[in-house]
C-alpha positions as CSV (number, residue, x, y, z in Angstrom):
1,M,-75.3,28.9,-6.4
2,L,-76.2,32.4,-7.6
3,G,-79.6,32.8,-9.1
4,H,-80.4,35.7,-11.5
5,G,-83.5,37.8,-11.5
6,A,-85.9,38.9,-14.3
7,W,-84.3,40.0,-17.6
8,Y,-80.9,38.7,-16.6
9,G,-78.9,35.6,-17.0
10,G,-76.0,34.1,-15.1
11,W,-73.9,37.0,-16.7
12,C,-75.2,39.5,-14.1
13,W,-73.2,37.7,-11.4
14,E,-69.8,37.9,-13.2
15,K,-68.1,40.4,-10.9
16,V,-69.5,38.9,-7.7
17,A,-68.5,35.3,-8.9
18,Q,-65.0,36.4,-9.7
19,Q,-64.5,37.9,-6.3
20,L,-65.9,34.9,-4.5
21,R,-63.9,32.4,-6.5
22,A,-60.7,34.4,-5.8
23,Q,-61.4,33.7,-2.1
24,G,-61.7,30.0,-2.8
25,H,-65.4,29.6,-3.0
26,T,-67.0,27.3,-5.5
27,V,-69.6,29.3,-7.4
28,S,-72.1,28.5,-10.2
29,T,-74.2,31.0,-12.1
30,P,-76.8,29.1,-14.2
31,T,-79.0,30.8,-16.7
32,C,-82.7,29.8,-16.9
33,P,-84.4,29.2,-20.2
34,G,-85.6,32.1,-22.3
35,V,-83.2,34.8,-21.1
36,G,-79.5,35.7,-21.4
37,E,-77.6,33.2,-23.6
38,Q,-80.7,31.0,-23.5
39,A,-82.9,33.8,-25.0
40,H,-83.3,31.7,-28.2
41,L,-85.5,29.3,-26.1
42,L,-88.0,32.0,-25.2
43,S,-91.6,30.7,-25.5
44,K,-95.0,31.0,-23.9
45,D,-94.5,27.5,-22.5
46,I,-91.8,28.7,-20.0
47,S,-93.3,28.8,-16.5
48,L,-92.2,29.2,-12.9
49,T,-92.0,25.4,-12.8
50,T,-89.6,25.5,-15.7
51,Y,-87.2,27.8,-13.8
52,I,-87.5,25.8,-10.6
53,T,-86.8,22.5,-12.4
54,S,-83.9,24.1,-14.3
55,I,-82.1,25.2,-11.1
56,T,-83.0,21.9,-9.3
57,N,-81.5,19.9,-12.2
58,H,-78.4,22.1,-12.3
59,I,-77.7,21.3,-8.7
60,L,-78.5,17.6,-9.1
61,Y,-76.3,17.2,-12.2
62,Q,-73.4,19.1,-10.5
63,G,-73.4,16.4,-7.8
64,V,-73.0,19.0,-5.0
65,S,-74.5,19.3,-1.5
66,D,-74.4,21.9,1.3
67,V,-75.4,24.5,-1.3
68,I,-76.0,28.1,-0.4
69,L,-78.9,29.2,-2.6
70,V,-78.7,32.9,-3.4
71,G,-81.6,34.5,-5.3
72,S,-81.8,38.1,-6.4
73,G,-85.1,39.8,-7.2
74,F,-87.4,37.4,-9.0
75,A,-85.0,34.5,-8.2
76,G,-86.2,34.6,-4.6
77,V,-89.3,32.7,-5.9
78,V,-87.2,30.2,-7.7
79,I,-84.9,29.3,-4.8
80,S,-88.0,28.9,-2.6
81,G,-89.2,26.2,-5.1
82,V,-85.8,24.6,-5.3
83,A,-85.5,24.2,-1.5
84,D,-89.0,22.8,-1.4
85,R,-87.8,19.9,-3.6
86,I,-84.2,19.2,-2.5
87,P,-83.7,20.4,1.0
88,H,-81.2,17.7,1.8
89,L,-78.8,19.3,-0.6
90,I,-79.3,22.9,0.6
91,H,-77.3,24.6,3.4
92,S,-79.2,27.9,3.5
93,L,-81.2,30.4,1.4
94,V,-80.1,34.0,0.8
95,F,-82.8,36.3,-0.6
96,V,-81.1,39.4,-2.1
97,D,-83.7,42.2,-2.3
98,A,-85.8,39.4,-3.6
99,M,-89.5,38.6,-4.2
100,V,-90.9,36.1,-1.6
101,L,-94.2,34.4,-2.2
102,G,-96.5,32.4,-0.1
103,S,-97.7,29.1,-1.5
104,G,-100.5,29.6,-3.9
105,Q,-99.4,33.1,-4.9
106,S,-97.9,34.4,-8.2
107,V,-95.5,37.3,-8.7
108,F,-98.3,39.2,-10.6
109,E,-100.5,38.8,-7.5
110,A,-97.8,39.8,-5.0
111,Q,-96.5,43.0,-6.5
112,P,-98.6,46.2,-6.6
113,A,-101.6,45.9,-8.9
114,A,-100.6,49.0,-10.9
115,I,-97.2,47.5,-11.7
116,T,-98.8,44.2,-12.7
117,R,-101.2,46.0,-15.0
118,Q,-98.4,48.0,-16.6
119,R,-96.3,44.9,-17.2
120,Q,-99.3,43.0,-18.6
121,E,-99.9,45.8,-21.0
122,Q,-96.2,45.7,-22.0
123,V,-96.5,42.0,-22.7
124,R,-99.5,42.6,-24.9
125,T,-98.1,45.6,-26.9
126,Q,-94.3,44.9,-26.9
127,G,-93.8,41.3,-25.8
128,K,-95.9,39.5,-28.3
129,G,-97.9,38.0,-25.5
130,V,-94.8,36.0,-24.4
131,A,-92.4,38.2,-22.5
132,I,-92.1,41.2,-20.2
133,P,-89.8,43.8,-21.9
134,A,-86.7,44.8,-20.0
135,P,-86.9,47.9,-17.9
136,P,-85.4,51.2,-19.3
137,L,-81.7,51.9,-18.6
138,K,-82.7,55.1,-16.6
139,D,-83.4,52.6,-13.8
140,Y,-79.6,52.1,-13.6
141,G,-78.7,55.8,-13.4
142,K,-76.2,55.1,-10.6
143,L,-74.0,53.2,-13.0
144,D,-71.2,54.7,-15.1
145,S,-71.5,54.7,-18.9
146,E,-69.3,51.6,-19.3
147,A,-71.3,49.6,-16.9
148,L,-74.6,50.8,-18.5
149,A,-73.4,49.6,-21.9
150,W,-72.4,46.3,-20.4
151,V,-75.9,45.8,-18.9
152,N,-77.7,47.2,-22.0
153,K,-76.4,44.7,-24.4
154,R,-77.2,41.7,-22.2
155,L,-80.7,42.5,-21.0
156,T,-83.4,40.3,-22.5
157,P,-87.2,40.1,-22.3
158,H,-88.4,37.8,-19.5
159,P,-90.9,34.9,-20.0
160,V,-94.3,36.2,-18.6
161,G,-95.3,32.6,-17.6
162,T,-92.9,32.8,-14.7
163,Y,-94.9,35.7,-13.3
164,E,-98.3,34.2,-14.0
165,E,-97.8,30.8,-12.5
166,K,-98.5,30.4,-8.8
167,L,-95.8,29.1,-6.5
168,L,-96.9,25.8,-5.0
169,L,-95.0,24.6,-2.0
170,A,-95.4,21.2,-0.3
171,N,-93.6,22.4,2.8
172,P,-93.1,25.7,4.8
173,L,-91.0,28.3,3.0
174,G,-87.4,27.3,3.1
175,N,-88.2,23.7,4.0
176,G,-86.3,23.8,7.3
177,R,-83.2,25.5,5.9
178,P,-81.9,28.8,7.4
179,R,-83.3,31.9,5.6
180,I,-81.4,35.2,5.2
181,Y,-83.1,38.3,3.7
182,V,-80.7,41.0,2.4
183,D,-82.6,44.2,2.3
184,C,-81.0,46.7,0.0
185,T,-81.8,50.0,1.6
186,A,-80.2,52.8,-0.5
187,S,-83.4,53.3,-2.5
188,P,-86.8,51.7,-2.4
189,F,-87.7,49.1,-5.1
190,E,-91.4,49.6,-5.6
191,P,-92.5,46.1,-6.4
192,L,-91.0,44.9,-3.0
193,V,-92.0,47.6,-0.6
194,D,-95.1,45.9,0.7
195,V,-93.5,42.4,0.5
196,K,-90.7,43.5,2.7
197,K,-93.1,45.0,5.3
198,Q,-94.9,41.6,5.5
199,L,-91.7,39.6,5.7
200,R,-90.3,41.8,8.6
201,A,-93.3,40.8,10.6
202,Q,-92.7,37.1,10.1
203,A,-90.6,34.9,12.4
204,G,-87.7,32.7,11.0
205,W,-85.8,35.4,9.1
206,N,-82.2,36.5,9.6
207,W,-82.7,40.1,8.4
208,V,-79.6,41.9,7.0
209,E,-79.5,45.5,5.7
210,L,-77.1,46.4,2.9
211,D,-76.6,50.1,1.9
212,T,-76.9,49.4,-1.8
213,H,-79.5,49.8,-4.5
214,H,-81.6,47.0,-5.9
215,D,-79.7,44.4,-8.0
216,P,-76.4,45.0,-6.0
217,M,-74.6,42.3,-8.1
218,I,-74.7,45.0,-10.8
219,T,-74.9,48.3,-8.8
220,D,-72.4,47.4,-6.0
221,P,-70.8,43.9,-6.6
222,Q,-68.0,44.6,-4.1
223,A,-70.4,45.1,-1.2
224,L,-72.5,42.1,-2.1
225,S,-69.6,39.8,-2.6
226,S,-68.1,40.9,0.7
227,F,-71.3,40.0,2.5
228,L,-71.8,36.7,0.7
229,A,-68.3,35.6,1.6
230,T,-69.4,35.7,5.3
231,V,-72.6,33.5,4.9
């Protein structure tokens, strides 16, 4: 199961999913409420719990088990919550340059305060108090014009409630399932710099470095799919 980050939907995994399916893997790429093709559901009521419940139900209704939960960026928080609820259906968790929270912490609390203040101001001035506007396309400068156009027409504002709500875990992170962290090292992603330093000092992680930029499902899908095929 491939989980999307902020401002995306399942669409962001298209190239990676195609390559994995061509190798015989079963892949699902659900979109959470309020973004992507679910953008019409955007509301202030969407929370982190909404996203965790959405992905949990997706797995339950698929009737699958032994699931490899892959979460990119913000989705690291979501897959943490999913594993806390249904560990018996999970094989392992793969955090792809992802946010990781301790129980009782929100994304707005975990990322640098200056970034949080900036995004909260954007919510107030551009997002109607409901959503964080998508980042500018210059952040994807490593993409060619065709890929940039593909991304640009699909990005959507992200429900701010998912960043405001604290993650509450009833069990240790991962709930006993193996945890892999894929550190994308080609360029630093500022919201995660301090988070990664803290995680590196923690036991229980299988740490992997990938020479790609943040969001490799978009910036380098071949490298990411090749790695995921080995998990």
